[in-house]
Backbone bond lengths (Angstrom), bond angles and torsions (degrees), N, CA, C in turn:
res aa  C-N    CA-C-N  psi(-1)  N-CA   C-N-CA  omega(-1)  CA-C   N-CA-C  phi
1 M - - - 1.436 - - 1.552 111.14 -
2 T 1.281 116.68 131.91 1.489 118.37 -179.61 1.487 113.17 -74.66
3 G 1.329 114.69 162.68 1.466 117.19 178.67 1.521 111.46 -60.70
4 T 1.349 117.16 -38.66 1.445 120.28 -179.54 1.521 111.74 -64.41
5 A 1.359 115.17 -42.74 1.467 118.86 179.60 1.514 109.04 -65.51
6 S 1.306 120.00 -39.85 1.476 122.77 -178.64 1.555 107.50 -64.25
7 R 1.298 119.80 -44.42 1.451 122.55 -178.46 1.551 108.32 -62.20
8 S 1.313 116.87 -43.67 1.470 120.15 -178.07 1.543 110.36 -63.83
9 A 1.304 116.82 -40.10 1.482 120.15 179.73 1.479 112.78 -65.84
10 L 1.329 117.73 -30.29 1.485 121.76 -176.56 1.504 113.09 -85.71
11 R 1.346 119.25 -7.76 1.437 119.61 -174.74 1.560 116.06 -59.23
12 P 1.353 117.00 -39.25 1.457 116.55 178.66 1.532 111.33 -61.71
13 F 1.357 116.93 -33.69 1.457 121.31 177.69 1.551 111.37 -70.15
14 D 1.318 114.94 -35.23 1.471 119.19 176.75 1.532 108.69 -63.03
15 V 1.335 116.52 -40.18 1.471 119.84 -179.03 1.508 109.89 -65.00
16 L 1.360 117.68 -44.76 1.457 119.87 179.77 1.541 111.47 -65.68
17 A 1.315 115.92 -35.38 1.463 120.09 177.34 1.541 110.33 -63.81
18 A 1.333 117.02 -33.36 1.468 120.91 178.68 1.541 110.70 -63.83
19 F 1.318 116.14 -42.28 1.473 120.73 178.12 1.511 108.96 -63.95
20 R 1.332 116.38 -40.72 1.445 119.80 179.87 1.523 110.59 -61.07
21 K 1.318 115.90 -43.56 1.464 119.92 -177.33 1.529 111.75 -69.13
22 A 1.333 115.13 -40.16 1.479 118.65 -175.75 1.524 111.82 -76.13
23 G 1.355 115.73 -37.56 1.456 119.54 -179.11 1.509 113.63 69.55
24 R 1.379 116.96 28.88 1.424 121.56 179.31 1.525 110.09 -163.87
25 P 1.347 118.40 167.68 1.441 117.78 175.67 1.520 113.91 -61.35
26 L 1.313 118.75 149.09 1.461 121.96 -176.22 1.520 110.82 -130.49
27 S 1.297 114.79 151.04 1.482 122.12 174.72 1.523 109.49 -87.99
28 L 1.313 115.82 165.34 1.463 121.34 -178.73 1.531 110.36 -58.06
29 S 1.365 114.71 -46.53 1.437 117.68 -178.58 1.540 112.93 -63.29
30 E 1.346 118.13 -36.99 1.422 121.87 179.16 1.541 110.27 -66.07
31 I 1.365 116.69 -40.71 1.428 119.32 179.63 1.530 110.13 -66.75
32 S 1.340 117.80 -39.72 1.401 121.24 179.97 1.547 111.48 -63.25
33 Q 1.314 116.97 -38.72 1.425 121.25 179.89 1.510 112.24 -70.79
34 M 1.353 115.13 -40.05 1.503 119.40 -179.41 1.486 113.41 -71.73
35 T 1.312 117.92 -30.20 1.457 120.40 -176.84 1.543 113.73 -100.67
36 D 1.344 116.28 -8.74 1.435 121.04 -175.73 1.521 112.59 60.41
37 I 1.328 115.84 34.54 1.425 123.25 177.09 1.545 106.12 -100.71
38 P 1.371 119.65 129.96 1.463 119.41 176.14 1.524 113.64 -53.25
39 L 1.298 115.49 144.04 1.498 120.28 -172.68 1.505 114.24 -52.83
40 S 1.319 117.10 -44.77 1.466 121.49 -177.91 1.508 109.84 -66.33
41 T 1.315 118.13 -41.95 1.464 123.16 178.62 1.534 108.31 -66.34
42 C 1.307 117.82 -42.70 1.442 122.67 -177.73 1.548 109.69 -62.57
43 H 1.301 116.48 -38.06 1.473 121.35 177.59 1.503 110.02 -59.19
44 S 1.346 115.33 -43.75 1.520 119.71 179.75 1.499 112.61 -64.92
45 V 1.356 115.55 -37.90 1.480 119.41 -178.96 1.508 108.60 -69.64
46 I 1.325 118.54 -41.61 1.485 122.16 178.86 1.510 111.50 -60.69
47 R 1.346 116.12 -44.59 1.431 120.26 -179.72 1.509 111.50 -65.69
48 A 1.315 118.43 -37.87 1.433 121.03 177.22 1.537 111.23 -62.27
49 L 1.347 114.62 -45.24 1.455 118.91 178.04 1.519 111.97 -63.93
50 E 1.307 117.23 -36.58 1.452 121.48 175.70 1.545 113.07 -62.76
51 Q 1.310 114.53 -44.89 1.464 120.48 -179.24 1.511 112.69 -66.99
52 Y 1.337 116.41 -27.80 1.461 119.25 178.42 1.546 110.81 -85.78
53 G 1.314 118.81 -4.00 1.432 122.96 178.07 1.506 115.34 89.67
54 L 1.341 116.06 13.70 1.468 118.72 -176.25 1.511 111.84 -91.23
55 L 1.292 119.16 -19.62 1.446 124.00 179.29 1.486 111.89 -130.01
56 Y 1.340 117.83 150.57 1.460 121.12 173.14 1.551 107.27 -134.38
57 F 1.284 116.45 158.52 1.480 121.00 -176.39 1.510 110.49 -105.74
58 L 1.324 115.91 124.37 1.465 121.40 177.22 1.527 108.96 -80.99
59 S 1.311 118.80 -24.67 1.448 123.43 178.89 1.515 107.61 -154.62
60 N 1.292 117.06 -170.29 1.481 118.73 178.28 1.539 111.50 -71.13
61 R 1.307 114.24 -16.16 1.485 117.66 -178.28 1.502 116.69 -107.57
62 E 1.296 117.01 -39.96 1.451 119.87 -171.74 1.499 114.97 -105.98
63 S 1.385 114.74 141.54 1.448 118.90 179.16 1.537 108.23 -129.40
64 Y 1.341 115.07 169.55 1.443 119.87 178.56 1.556 107.89 -156.40
65 P 1.342 117.71 153.64 1.462 122.03 179.54 1.544 110.76 -64.39
66 T 1.278 114.00 147.34 1.496 120.62 176.78 1.528 110.82 -88.70
67 R 1.296 116.58 176.54 1.488 121.68 178.62 1.528 112.50 -74.98
68 W 1.384 114.62 -6.20 1.468 119.21 175.94 1.536 112.46 -49.95
69 L 1.327 112.17 -44.32 1.452 118.40 -177.12 1.536 110.67 -62.33
70 W 1.317 116.56 -45.40 1.459 120.61 -179.61 1.509 111.74 -63.26
71 D 1.362 115.73 -48.66 1.483 119.58 -177.82 1.505 110.44 -62.13
72 T 1.336 117.04 -42.34 1.466 120.23 -179.27 1.535 110.48 -67.29
73 A 1.273 117.76 -41.52 1.466 121.19 179.46 1.532 110.46 -62.00
74 L 1.336 119.15 -37.84 1.441 122.13 177.72 1.519 111.66 -63.77
75 E 1.362 114.86 -43.38 1.477 117.77 -179.92 1.525 111.05 -67.19
76 I 1.352 116.53 -41.50 1.455 118.34 177.70 1.503 111.11 -62.06
77 N 1.314 116.93 -46.61 1.450 121.78 -178.31 1.529 112.47 -60.27
78 A 1.362 115.69 -38.29 1.432 120.14 -179.43 1.501 114.43 -63.43
79 N 1.348 114.48 -21.84 1.488 119.53 -175.00 1.522 110.74 -111.78
80 D 1.388 117.12 10.50 1.448 119.63 178.19 1.541 108.57 -58.55
81 P 1.307 120.99 122.81 1.476 122.79 -173.55 1.503 114.49 -69.99
82 I 1.333 117.06 -21.86 1.494 118.26 -177.25 1.490 111.48 -114.41
83 A 1.318 117.83 -52.26 1.476 120.88 -172.62 1.515 112.46 -58.57
84 T 1.334 118.93 -37.76 1.441 122.49 -176.95 1.524 111.00 -70.30
85 R 1.336 116.67 -32.16 1.437 122.32 178.43 1.535 111.47 -75.24
86 C 1.345 114.68 -30.21 1.488 119.28 -179.52 1.493 113.12 -85.71
87 L 1.337 117.00 -23.93 1.445 121.93 -170.71 1.578 114.08 -52.13
88 P 1.372 118.17 -49.74 1.474 117.14 -179.77 1.491 112.54 -56.88
89 A 1.321 119.24 -45.51 1.440 122.10 -178.10 1.539 110.79 -67.42
90 L 1.302 117.91 -39.73 1.474 120.74 -179.84 1.473 110.86 -71.07
91 T 1.336 119.82 -34.40 1.466 121.83 174.67 1.523 110.77 -65.59
92 A 1.349 117.48 -39.79 1.443 121.25 175.89 1.529 110.72 -63.26
93 L 1.334 117.23 -40.13 1.460 120.97 175.33 1.496 113.10 -60.84
94 R 1.358 114.41 -42.92 1.460 119.07 176.98 1.522 110.26 -60.77
95 D 1.293 117.48 -43.33 1.485 119.30 -179.93 1.505 111.21 -66.16
96 A 1.320 117.80 -34.41 1.507 122.30 -176.62 1.520 109.22 -72.99
97 T 1.332 117.26 -42.63 1.449 120.21 -176.28 1.518 113.64 -91.77
98 N 1.323 115.73 -21.83 1.464 121.90 -175.72 1.522 110.61 62.13
99 E 1.337 116.74 29.81 1.454 122.26 174.02 1.504 110.89 -128.33
100 T 1.335 116.95 170.34 1.445 122.60 -175.86 1.535 109.93 -75.51
101 I 1.349 116.16 137.61 1.480 121.24 -177.77 1.549 106.65 -115.36
102 I 1.316 113.28 138.16 1.490 118.68 -177.46 1.530 109.46 -130.11
103 L 1.319 115.05 135.76 1.484 121.32 173.04 1.553 106.17 -112.19
104 G 1.315 115.61 126.97 1.455 117.72 -179.40 1.493 114.20 -144.87
105 T 1.316 117.67 171.20 1.438 122.16 178.41 1.532 109.09 -145.69
106 R 1.294 114.87 169.59 1.473 117.44 176.52 1.505 111.39 -85.70
107 Q 1.334 115.20 135.65 1.428 121.24 171.45 1.515 108.48 -133.75
108 G 1.324 115.83 105.47 1.419 121.33 -173.95 1.527 110.95 66.85
109 D 1.309 117.81 -125.39 1.461 122.27 179.35 1.533 112.71 -102.63
110 R 1.345 116.91 24.54 1.416 122.35 179.94 1.554 110.52 -137.36
111 V 1.345 115.13 167.99 1.429 122.32 171.98 1.538 106.66 -97.93
112 L 1.320 115.92 136.13 1.451 121.14 176.70 1.537 107.31 -111.50
113 Y 1.322 116.55 124.45 1.476 118.72 175.70 1.483 110.12 -75.02
114 L 1.335 118.37 127.15 1.473 120.87 178.40 1.527 109.64 -100.08
115 L 1.289 118.83 -29.85 1.461 120.66 -176.26 1.521 109.73 -153.10
116 V 1.277 117.33 134.67 1.480 124.28 179.69 1.493 108.05 -127.45
117 V 1.355 117.63 121.84 1.474 122.27 175.77 1.508 105.62 -114.76
118 E 1.326 115.95 101.60 1.457 121.79 -169.98 1.516 111.42 -78.14
119 S 1.343 113.84 143.29 1.449 121.54 172.05 1.512 111.52 -62.62
120 G 1.303 115.34 150.92 1.497 119.70 177.55 1.509 112.12 -85.88
121 Q 1.327 119.24 -3.99 1.428 121.91 -178.76 1.542 112.14 -70.22
122 T 1.308 115.45 147.90 1.467 119.89 -178.52 1.531 110.66 -61.77
123 I 1.277 116.15 -46.50 1.485 121.74 177.16 1.549 106.65 -97.52
124 R 1.344 114.90 108.25 1.435 121.06 -175.50 1.501 111.30 -150.72
125 Y 1.329 115.03 168.94 1.491 119.30 171.62 1.513 106.98 -84.63
126 S 1.306 115.14 131.92 1.494 121.27 179.24 1.507 111.31 -119.66
127 S 1.268 116.13 138.67 1.463 121.48 173.36 1.503 108.52 -161.28
128 R 1.304 119.80 -171.05 1.475 122.17 -178.15 1.479 111.73 -151.04
129 A 1.323 118.73 153.22 1.423 123.99 175.60 1.525 108.67 -56.99
130 G 1.311 115.77 139.49 1.458 121.92 -178.37 1.514 112.98 98.80
131 D 1.332 116.91 -10.95 1.454 118.51 177.89 1.540 109.93 -73.48
132 F 1.331 114.97 146.41 1.445 120.89 172.57 1.485 113.81 -107.15
133 K 1.360 115.71 143.33 1.481 119.85 -177.72 1.571 106.13 -134.30
134 P 1.380 114.31 155.12 1.477 116.58 179.05 1.518 111.97 -69.17
135 L 1.325 115.25 156.45 1.452 120.08 177.47 1.533 112.36 -73.66
136 H 1.296 116.43 -38.17 1.500 119.79 -168.91 1.554 113.01 -84.44
137 S 1.337 116.43 -17.31 1.485 117.65 -174.08 1.487 115.11 -121.38
138 S 1.343 119.00 -2.23 1.407 120.44 176.26 1.538 109.84 -106.70
139 A 1.326 117.49 153.55 1.471 120.89 -176.36 1.491 113.42 -62.27
140 I 1.379 116.60 -43.72 1.473 120.23 178.02 1.554 108.44 -70.16
141 G 1.298 117.95 -35.28 1.459 119.87 176.55 1.535 110.84 -60.05
142 K 1.313 116.64 -42.30 1.451 120.62 177.74 1.555 111.44 -64.36
143 V 1.313 114.69 -33.17 1.516 117.56 174.84 1.516 110.39 -61.64
144 M 1.323 115.38 -41.29 1.451 119.08 179.27 1.548 112.71 -64.84
145 L 1.317 115.78 -41.66 1.453 121.44 178.05 1.523 109.76 -68.94
146 M 1.348 118.19 -42.59 1.416 123.00 -179.11 1.528 111.36 -62.19
147 S 1.343 116.08 -33.74 1.476 120.51 -177.57 1.537 114.69 -78.34
148 M 1.341 115.78 -10.15 1.438 120.13 -179.18 1.531 110.52 -78.95
149 P 1.351 118.61 150.25 1.446 118.60 170.66 1.500 110.31 -58.41
150 E 1.332 119.10 145.84 1.466 121.60 -171.17 1.511 112.62 -59.54
151 A 1.360 117.64 -38.67 1.430 119.04 178.29 1.522 113.25 -64.69
152 A 1.344 116.37 -38.55 1.484 120.81 178.54 1.508 109.40 -68.95
153 R 1.349 117.34 -37.76 1.446 120.72 178.40 1.519 111.17 -66.29
154 A 1.306 115.75 -42.36 1.457 118.42 178.51 1.529 112.31 -62.23
155 E 1.324 114.24 -38.25 1.471 118.60 179.12 1.545 109.97 -65.95
156 W 1.312 116.18 -43.75 1.484 120.47 -178.15 1.530 107.98 -63.07
157 L 1.288 118.76 -44.92 1.447 120.57 -177.54 1.505 112.70 -66.76
158 S 1.378 116.50 -31.33 1.430 119.17 178.90 1.536 114.90 -70.34
159 K 1.353 113.17 -18.12 1.482 120.47 -178.69 1.499 116.03 -103.66
160 H 1.368 115.94 -8.04 1.426 117.65 -174.60 1.533 109.12 -126.39
161 P 1.332 116.79 119.67 1.455 120.69 175.96 1.529 111.45 -62.57
162 L 1.297 118.16 144.25 1.455 123.26 -178.96 1.542 108.81 -94.87
163 A 1.280 117.29 98.36 1.447 120.91 -176.13 1.529 109.66 -68.35
164 Q 1.312 114.50 144.33 1.465 122.60 178.92 1.478 111.25 -85.67
165 A 1.357 118.34 91.48 1.468 122.65 -178.32 1.520 110.95 -72.81
166 T 1.351 118.18 -38.52 1.473 123.41 177.34 1.567 106.77 -141.34
167 P 1.313 115.42 173.68 1.518 116.46 177.43 1.522 111.56 -62.80
168 D 1.385 116.85 -19.48 1.481 118.43 -176.76 1.520 113.49 -98.14
169 T 1.349 117.37 2.89 1.486 118.99 178.86 1.543 109.30 -63.51
170 I 1.303 114.51 136.61 1.490 119.81 174.92 1.509 108.76 -80.45
171 V 1.294 116.00 110.48 1.501 122.81 -178.45 1.510 112.80 -110.15
172 D 1.321 117.52 -3.53 1.451 121.88 177.26 1.530 107.93 -91.41
173 V 1.313 115.80 122.57 1.481 120.62 -175.65 1.539 112.21 -59.31
174 Q 1.326 116.99 -45.14 1.492 117.82 -176.91 1.538 109.80 -65.66
175 R 1.307 115.88 -39.30 1.505 118.60 179.67 1.512 109.22 -65.22
176 L 1.298 117.35 -39.85 1.474 120.29 178.90 1.528 110.12 -64.40
177 H 1.309 118.44 -42.21 1.484 123.51 177.09 1.525 107.88 -55.78
178 A 1.325 115.63 -49.60 1.453 120.21 -178.17 1.533 110.67 -60.30
179 D 1.322 116.14 -43.17 1.475 122.12 179.79 1.517 109.72 -60.90
180 L 1.330 118.06 -42.06 1.475 120.76 -176.01 1.561 108.72 -73.62
181 R 1.326 119.69 -33.65 1.450 121.78 176.97 1.568 109.19 -64.93
182 E 1.296 113.95 -43.45 1.502 118.41 178.79 1.536 108.91 -63.98
183 S 1.279 116.83 -40.35 1.503 122.44 179.49 1.548 109.75 -60.17
184 A 1.332 115.87 -45.08 1.451 121.51 -179.03 1.527 111.28 -60.00
185 Q 1.309 114.62 -40.80 1.466 120.62 -178.85 1.554 111.90 -63.80
186 R 1.334 117.21 -41.06 1.414 118.52 -177.32 1.558 113.09 -90.39
187 G 1.360 116.91 -15.36 1.452 121.73 174.87 1.470 115.39 95.74
188 Y 1.329 119.05 4.31 1.486 121.10 177.65 1.530 109.03 -154.15
189 T 1.333 113.87 157.62 1.514 120.81 178.13 1.515 107.54 -103.79
190 V 1.341 111.91 160.58 1.451 120.13 176.74 1.524 109.78 -138.19
191 T 1.313 115.82 139.58 1.496 122.61 166.75 1.481 108.08 -122.35
192 R 1.373 111.50 135.49 1.463 117.15 177.12 1.491 108.41 -121.93
193 G 1.348 116.04 93.66 1.456 119.85 -177.62 1.501 115.99 63.67
194 E 1.361 117.46 21.18 1.456 119.98 -175.41 1.525 115.77 -86.33
195 N 1.342 114.79 -21.26 1.464 118.92 178.10 1.529 110.42 -114.51
196 V 1.354 116.28 -40.43 1.470 123.21 176.65 1.565 105.14 -128.61
197 A 1.319 114.55 123.54 1.479 118.00 -178.84 1.550 111.37 -56.42
198 D 1.296 114.60 137.78 1.465 120.83 175.76 1.534 114.72 71.30
199 V 1.354 115.82 12.76 1.464 120.55 178.66 1.526 106.77 -119.30
200 M 1.344 114.65 131.74 1.466 123.01 173.87 1.500 110.12 -112.74
201 A 1.336 116.05 144.82 1.464 120.01 178.92 1.509 109.40 -141.04
202 V 1.293 117.81 145.37 1.467 126.67 175.78 1.521 106.20 -122.32
203 A 1.350 116.07 129.34 1.455 119.72 -174.08 1.534 110.67 -138.75
204 A 1.304 117.09 153.44 1.487 123.04 178.75 1.515 109.05 -145.20
205 P 1.319 114.27 158.14 1.501 118.89 -178.74 1.509 112.93 -78.65
206 L 1.358 113.45 146.32 1.452 123.33 174.15 1.520 105.42 -127.02
207 V 1.337 116.33 108.78 1.453 121.18 -174.49 1.525 110.02 -87.21
208 C 1.324 115.84 127.92 1.493 122.52 176.99 1.491 109.73 -125.95
209 G 1.358 118.19 87.28 1.429 120.42 -173.68 1.510 110.97 64.29
210 P 1.356 116.37 -127.37 1.462 119.00 177.53 1.495 113.55 -81.28
211 M 1.321 117.95 -2.92 1.466 123.95 -172.32 1.539 108.88 -100.08
212 T 1.338 116.76 132.77 1.453 121.62 175.42 1.536 107.91 -105.83
213 L 1.335 117.45 119.75 1.440 122.07 174.14 1.540 107.21 -103.62
214 G 1.297 115.44 170.39 1.456 121.74 175.03 1.487 110.57 -129.42
215 V 1.301 117.93 138.43 1.456 122.46 173.48 1.522 108.50 -117.34
216 A 1.362 114.97 129.27 1.443 119.10 -176.45 1.515 110.51 -125.10
217 V 1.340 115.15 149.79 1.471 123.04 170.08 1.519 104.46 -114.04
218 A 1.327 117.30 123.23 1.490 122.07 -175.07 1.492 110.41 -130.72
219 G 1.331 113.40 141.81 1.464 120.55 177.16 1.500 111.47 -169.13
220 P 1.345 117.93 -175.58 1.433 122.75 179.67 1.519 110.69 -56.38
221 L 1.322 118.08 139.03 1.425 124.60 -174.71 1.519 112.48 -56.07
222 N 1.293 119.56 -48.60 1.459 121.50 -177.43 1.535 111.92 -60.04
223 R 1.306 115.52 -46.26 1.439 121.26 -177.26 1.554 112.13 -67.08
224 M 1.347 113.58 -44.24 1.467 119.35 179.30 1.496 112.89 -65.67
225 H 1.333 115.32 -40.76 1.472 119.14 -176.82 1.531 112.74 -60.52
226 Q 1.336 115.65 -35.95 1.440 120.97 179.92 1.520 112.42 -68.71
227 N 1.345 116.74 -26.49 1.455 122.08 -176.05 1.546 114.88 -115.82
228 E 1.296 115.44 21.79 1.491 117.65 -173.64 1.531 113.83 -55.96
229 K 1.352 116.63 -48.73 1.468 118.37 -174.27 1.537 110.10 -64.42
230 E 1.318 117.87 -42.27 1.445 121.19 -178.92 1.541 111.06 -69.78
231 V 1.311 116.72 -41.10 1.455 119.43 174.87 1.492 113.42 -59.55
232 A 1.356 115.34 -43.82 1.495 119.38 177.88 1.498 110.24 -62.74
233 R 1.322 119.86 -40.94 1.474 122.14 178.79 1.504 110.13 -61.77
234 Q 1.354 118.58 -44.91 1.413 119.65 -179.57 1.543 114.47 -68.32
235 L 1.368 113.50 -33.02 1.443 117.99 175.72 1.469 111.84 -64.48
236 L 1.312 118.59 -50.46 1.486 121.63 -178.70 1.528 111.19 -64.50
237 S 1.343 118.02 -33.71 1.486 119.43 176.31 1.495 110.12 -68.38
238 C 1.332 118.64 -39.98 1.444 122.03 177.64 1.534 112.29 -60.02
239 I 1.347 116.31 -47.11 1.451 121.97 179.81 1.517 110.20 -60.40
240 A 1.319 116.29 -42.39 1.440 118.42 -179.05 1.564 112.99 -64.35
241 S 1.297 115.15 -22.91 1.486 119.62 -177.71 1.510 111.73 -84.61
242 I 1.342 118.01 -14.71 1.481 121.39 -176.40 1.492 111.56 -82.53
243 K 1.272 120.45 125.60 1.472 127.92 -179.74 1.507 108.83 -111.10
244 L 1.280 118.71 107.51 1.458 123.66 177.38 1.525 113.05 -106.11
């Protein structure tokens, strides 16, 4: 698929993201400006969404998404083959650790969050399903790298620059290799402010047939550092209890 075709296919999602960001009805010109879609093209996208039942018009100028999105999302979520089976155990892990729990997998050269069960604490790590994270600097990303055969991991690292997400990101290949070998020996990965400053995460693999998922516990660095061993124990116990 060409870059032009990819951009065209994503335009309806750009429009919906604009409504999400604005949190209110929008006019055609506002949507065009927020999405950087030419006005004539934007008009066609809006009309297509309207015809499919995803948008309705409050006036001649302003539109807003319908409940179709909500109802469809609920039906899709109810039939998620993995997340729904993991949710009870991950919720219990959230309650036990009082930190945010994330289920993710590898998609291309990034981690895709599939499920986020947020901590109820005022100061917590916050994210959402659908977010992408780097492989080399996120705890679940390290799980994906750790789970690769060493030769394949070495090849991947040789071809991908390690971007500096924070001052604590490991950008030296040999140091990252050593970190991943240590992680494999203890059975879980750790990030200490490497992807988000002042956030620590502990993650471990969850194998589902040929697919490797990652489960992470994430929270403020100071709080997590004090409880690392216990959090890791609870994480590994949770993963062992999940039957996929």
